[in-house]
DRENPA-3360 file (N, C-alpha, C; in nm, 2 decimals, always signed):
BEGIN
1 = MAKANYEA = +14.17/+9.38/+6.78/+14.09/+9.31/+6.87/+14.03/+9.40/+6.98 ~ +14.11/+9.49/+7.03/+14.06/+9.59/+7.13/+13.94/+9.67/+7.07 ~ +13.96/+9.71/+6.95/+13.85/+9.79/+6.89/+13.72/+9.72/+6.87 ~ +13.73/+9.59/+6.84/+13.61/+9.51/+6.82/+13.54/+9.49/+6.96 ~ +13.62/+9.47/+7.07/+13.57/+9.46/+7.20/+13.50/+9.59/+7.24 ~ +13.57/+9.70/+7.22/+13.51/+9.83/+7.25/+13.38/+9.85/+7.18 ~ +13.37/+9.82/+7.05/+13.25/+9.84/+6.97/+13.14/+9.75/+7.02 ~ +13.17/+9.63/+7.06/+13.07/+9.53/+7.11/+13.02/+9.58/+7.24;
9 = LNAQLMDD = +13.10/+9.62/+7.33/+13.06/+9.67/+7.46/+12.98/+9.80/+7.44 ~ +13.02/+9.89/+7.36/+12.95/+10.01/+7.33/+12.81/+9.99/+7.28 ~ +12.80/+9.89/+7.19/+12.67/+9.86/+7.13/+12.58/+9.80/+7.24 ~ +12.64/+9.72/+7.33/+12.55/+9.66/+7.43/+12.51/+9.77/+7.53 ~ +12.60/+9.87/+7.56/+12.56/+9.98/+7.65/+12.45/+10.06/+7.58 ~ +12.47/+10.09/+7.46/+12.37/+10.17/+7.39/+12.23/+10.11/+7.39 ~ +12.23/+9.98/+7.40/+12.10/+9.90/+7.40/+12.05/+9.90/+7.55 ~ +12.14/+9.88/+7.64/+12.10/+9.85/+7.78/+12.07/+9.98/+7.86;
17 = LPKLYVLS = +12.14/+10.09/+7.83/+12.13/+10.21/+7.91/+11.99/+10.27/+7.90 ~ +11.92/+10.28/+7.79/+11.78/+10.33/+7.79/+11.69/+10.24/+7.87 ~ +11.71/+10.11/+7.87/+11.63/+10.02/+7.95/+11.65/+10.04/+8.10 ~ +11.78/+10.06/+8.13/+11.81/+10.09/+8.27/+11.75/+10.22/+8.32 ~ +11.75/+10.32/+8.23/+11.69/+10.45/+8.27/+11.54/+10.44/+8.29 ~ +11.47/+10.36/+8.21/+11.32/+10.35/+8.22/+11.29/+10.27/+8.35 ~ +11.36/+10.17/+8.38/+11.34/+10.09/+8.50/+11.37/+10.17/+8.62 ~ +11.48/+10.25/+8.62/+11.52/+10.33/+8.73/+11.41/+10.44/+8.76;
25 = MEILNNCL = +11.36/+10.50/+8.65/+11.25/+10.60/+8.67/+11.12/+10.53/+8.73 ~ +11.09/+10.41/+8.69/+10.98/+10.34/+8.75/+11.00/+10.32/+8.90 ~ +11.12/+10.28/+8.94/+11.15/+10.25/+9.08/+11.15/+10.38/+9.16 ~ +11.20/+10.49/+9.10/+11.20/+10.62/+9.17/+11.06/+10.67/+9.19 ~ +10.97/+10.65/+9.08/+10.83/+10.70/+9.09/+10.76/+10.61/+9.20 ~ +10.78/+10.48/+9.21/+10.72/+10.40/+9.31/+10.76/+10.44/+9.45 ~ +10.89/+10.47/+9.47/+10.94/+10.51/+9.60/+10.88/+10.64/+9.64 ~ +10.88/+10.74/+9.55/+10.82/+10.87/+9.58/+10.67/+10.86/+9.61;
33 = NRFLRAEE = +10.60/+10.78/+9.54/+10.46/+10.76/+9.56/+10.44/+10.70/+9.70 ~ +10.51/+10.60/+9.74/+10.50/+10.54/+9.87/+10.54/+10.64/+9.98 ~ +10.64/+10.71/+9.96/+10.68/+10.81/+10.06/+10.58/+10.91/+10.08 ~ +10.52/+10.97/+9.97/+10.42/+11.07/+9.98/+10.29/+11.02/+10.05 ~ +10.26/+10.89/+10.02/+10.14/+10.83/+10.09/+10.17/+10.81/+10.24 ~ +10.29/+10.77/+10.27/+10.32/+10.76/+10.41/+10.32/+10.89/+10.48 ~ +10.38/+10.99/+10.42/+10.38/+11.13/+10.47/+10.24/+11.18/+10.49 ~ +10.15/+11.15/+10.40/+10.01/+11.20/+10.41/+9.94/+11.13/+10.53;
41 = KFHHAALD = +9.97/+11.00/+10.54/+9.91/+10.93/+10.66/+9.96/+10.98/+10.79 ~ +10.09/+11.01/+10.79/+10.15/+11.07/+10.91/+10.08/+11.21/+10.95 ~ +10.07/+11.29/+10.85/+10.01/+11.42/+10.87/+9.86/+11.41/+10.92 ~ +9.79/+11.32/+10.86/+9.65/+11.30/+10.90/+9.64/+11.25/+11.04 ~ +9.73/+11.16/+11.08/+9.73/+11.11/+11.22/+9.77/+11.22/+11.31 ~ +9.87/+11.30/+11.28/+9.91/+11.41/+11.36/+9.80/+11.51/+11.38 ~ +9.73/+11.55/+11.27/+9.62/+11.64/+11.28/+9.51/+11.58/+11.36 ~ +9.48/+11.46/+11.35/+9.38/+11.39/+11.43/+9.41/+11.40/+11.58;
49 = QMYHLMQL = +9.53/+11.37/+11.61/+9.58/+11.38/+11.75/+9.56/+11.53/+11.80 ~ +9.61/+11.62/+11.72/+9.60/+11.76/+11.76/+9.45/+11.80/+11.78 ~ +9.36/+11.76/+11.70/+9.22/+11.79/+11.71/+9.17/+11.74/+11.84 ~ +9.20/+11.61/+11.87/+9.15/+11.55/+12.00/+9.21/+11.63/+12.12 ~ +9.33/+11.67/+12.11/+9.39/+11.74/+12.22/+9.33/+11.88/+12.24 ~ +9.30/+11.94/+12.12/+9.23/+12.07/+12.13/+9.09/+12.06/+12.19 ~ +9.02/+11.95/+12.15/+8.89/+11.93/+12.21/+8.90/+11.90/+12.36 ~ +9.00/+11.83/+12.40/+9.02/+11.80/+12.54/+9.05/+11.93/+12.62;
57 = DLVLSSHD = +9.13/+12.01/+12.56/+9.16/+12.14/+12.62/+9.04/+12.23/+12.64 ~ +8.95/+12.22/+12.54/+8.82/+12.30/+12.55/+8.74/+12.25/+12.66 ~ +8.73/+12.12/+12.67/+8.65/+12.05/+12.78/+8.70/+12.09/+12.91 ~ +8.84/+12.07/+12.93/+8.90/+12.10/+13.06/+8.88/+12.25/+13.09 ~ +8.90/+12.34/+13.00/+8.89/+12.48/+13.03/+8.75/+12.52/+13.06 ~ +8.65/+12.46/+13.00/+8.51/+12.49/+13.03/+8.48/+12.43/+13.17 ~ +8.54/+12.32/+13.20/+8.52/+12.26/+13.33/+8.58/+12.35/+13.44 ~ +8.69/+12.41/+13.42/+8.76/+12.50/+13.51/+8.67/+12.62/+13.53;
65 = DNI = +8.61/+12.67/+13.43/+8.53/+12.79/+13.44/+8.40/+12.77/+13.52 ~ +8.36/+12.65/+13.53/+8.24/+12.61/+13.61/+8.27/+12.60/+13.76 ~ +8.39/+12.59/+13.79/+8.43/+12.56/+13.93/+8.44/+12.69/+14.00;
% end
């Protein structure tokens, strides 16, 4: 009886594990894609802020030169 249970569970695992692997890879890919998009948005926002600060610094330094 134990052997029959083992063989039944083993057969079920052999059927289910490849499906689990495929679904897990889809989830991982979705998570990585969303993370990379969020990181890209963050970097664009940071660069935009740095650009505006650099422009402000140029305006202020040219204003100081005129005084």
